[in-house]
C-alpha positions, 0 to 999 in steps of 0.5 A, a space after each residue: 746312533 751317537 746318542 746311544 753309544 754316548 749313553 751306553 758309555 755313560 752307563 759303563 762308567 757309572 757301573 764301574 764307579 762302584 768297583 772297590 780296590 782291595 790291594 791288602 791281600 794281593 800284595 805281600 805287605 800282610 804281616 804273618 807276625 803277631 798273636 793268633 788273636 790279632 790275626 783272626 780280628 784282621 781276617 773277620 775285619 777283611 773278609 768278603 761277605 756274599 749276601 750284599 753282591 749276591 742280592 745287587 747282581 740278582 736284582 740290578 744285574 750288570 755286574 754291579 754286585 761284583 763290582 761293589 765286592 771288589 772283583 773287577 774282572 767278574 763284573 767287567 765280563 757279566 757287564 759285557 755279556 748283559 750289553 751283548 745280550 741286550 744288543 742282540 735283543 734290540 737288534 732282533 727287535 729292529 730287524 724283525 719282519 714277517 718274512 725273514 727268521 733273522 730277527 727271531 733268531 737274534 731275540 732267541 740268542 740274546 735271551 739265552 745269553 741274558 739267561 746264562 749271564 744271570 746264572 753266571 751273575 748268582 755264581 760269581 759273588 761266592 767263588 770270588 769270596 771263597 778264593 779271596 777268603 782262602 788267600 787271606 787265611 793263607 796269607 795270615 796263616 790262620 786255620 779256622 776252627 773245627 775237627 780235622 780228622 787224621 788217618 794213618 795205616 802203619 805196617 808193624 814189624 811183624 807184618 801186622 797192619 794198624 789203623 790210627 784215627 785221630 781228631 784235632 779241635 782247633 779253637 
């Protein structure tokens, strides 16, 4: 039993070692001065991508993709859930006997836990990257290009109703 716990502890340490620390955006040290070109270059260099973390979570699991992305909370949550699910499945396999349904129940519960964790692993990199990139845009004061519709309804002096629709193109 000690060997299994030591192996699990070693595995957790190896997975957590993939974690990256990104304190650039979380601190208020990001300078909002400068021209828009420098801000856009800084944004493009520091924004989070989702492809590698998604693929790592999809193929390897255990929150490795979240750790690589810098999402330590999401990675630890997924890692704990996967270990719990695997523990339930293994204990169900050990306790399975013809007379008791306890083993089958533990295996089923572990399988459901692993399935739900896999779904969460596929979603977490997208939500973290979106949140991180929005915070980075807000700190830099950068608005990405695109059409921004503006709609106004005004009442004139003679009780007339006027509508105004405008599109603003940002570069």
